N, C-alpha and C positions, 0 to 999 in steps of 0.2 A: 504494499500499499504506499510506503514511503517513496518508492520509486515512481509510482504513478503520480503522486503529489508533486514530486520534483520535476518530472517531465511536463506536467501541466504548468507549473511555475516557469520553467525555462521557455515553454511555448508562448506564455503570456508576455514574458520579457522580450522575446524576439519580436512579437507583434507590436509591442509598445515602441521599440526602436525603429521598426519599419514605418510605423505611423509618424513618429517624430521626425525622421529623416525626410519622408515624403512631404511633410508639411513645410519644412524649412529649406529644403534644397532648391537651388536655382536651375531646375532642369525639368520643368513640366513640358515645355515646348522648346526644342532646340532646332536650329537650322542656320547654316551659313554663319552670319555674323551676329545673330540675335538669339538670346536665351530669355525665356519668359517663365516666371513662376507665379505663385499666388500673391507674392508681395511686390516684386520688381520686375521690370523689363529692362534687360541689359543689352547694349549694343557694343560690339567690338570694332573699333576703327583703327586706322593707323596712329591716331593720336592717343589711343589708350582704351580704357574700358569705362563706358559711361552708362550709369543706371538711373532709371527714373522709376517713381512709384507706379504700381499697377493702376490701371484705370479705375475710375469710380463708378463703373457700371454695377448694376445690382447683381448680375450673375456672378462676377468674380468675388463680390463681398459675400454672396451666399456660399460659394465654394470655401472661401477663407473661414467663415464661421462654422461650416460643417466639419472641416478638417480639424479645426481647433477643438471642437466639441468631441470629435472622435478620440483625439488624444487624451482629452480630460476624462471622458467616460472610461477609456481603457485604463488610465491611471487610477481612477476611483474604483474600478472593478478589481484591480490588483490590491488596493488597500483593503477593500471589503473581503477579498479572498483571505488575506493575511489575518484580518480580524476574525472572520468566521472559522478559520482554521484552528484557532485557539479557544473560541467561545462556543462553537456549534456543538450541540449534543450529539452523541453517538447515533448514527443512522440518519442524521439530517442531511439535507441536500443544500447545495450552494446556489439556491435560487436567486438571491439578491445579486450575487456576483455574476451569474449568468445573464440576468436582465440587463445589467449595465454593459456587459461584453457584447451582447447582441445589439444593443442600441448603438454602440460604437461602430459595429460593422455596418449597420444601416446608414449611419451618418457618413462614413467613408465611401460607401457605395453611391449614395445620393450626390455627394461632392464630386466624385469622379465622373458620374454620368452627366452632371451639369457642365463640367469642364469639357467633356467629350463633344457635347452638342454645341457649346458656345465658344470653344477655344478661339483665341485671338488669331486673326489671319495676318501674319507679319510678312512672311516670305513663302515663295512657292515650294521650296525644298524643306520647309519646316516639318519636323516629325515630333512625335511624343518622346519625352525624355525619360530618364531612369526614375525620376521622382514620381511621375505619373504611373509608371509600371509598378513601382513599389506600393503605391496606394491601391492598385488593383490586386496585387498579390496579398496585401494585408487584409483585404475584405473577406475572402473565403477562410483564411486562417483565423480571423477574429470570430467569424460566424461558427466555425467548427469548435473553436475554444469555448464559445458560449454554450454550444450544445453539449460539449463534454462536461461542463460545469453542472448542467441540468441533470445529467446522468450520474455524476459523481456523487457518491455517498461518503459520509465521514465514517471511518472505521478505526478501530484501535490497531 
């Protein structure tokens, strides 16, 4: 049982790191001389690297909010898991942790979908970057982790 709990904890930490990196990395859209993320749009020229803040459009602010919420809910889920690990009665399930983890997965999915549909059109050769891919990878992992928490019972 200890190995299962350790594996679930490691999975949770991996998901948290993936969400955090995908939220702050400057590579949601990359192409040629322009990199765009949730917070900045950076242009590489002969004179250097010039960044400006992301547009004030509603869709990018929605993606920003959803990604920050997904990180926060995943973090809260980890805190609740640690608390429930020591206070939950034998045979109890980690429902509270599971709900927060599943909500985090839904937030990251919604944010990635909005970005997919509304992404900025900067250059013709622009492609999705690694931060965008990390967000999509963290979605199923987060959902599976939440489902594992539902199934998981506390045993001695």
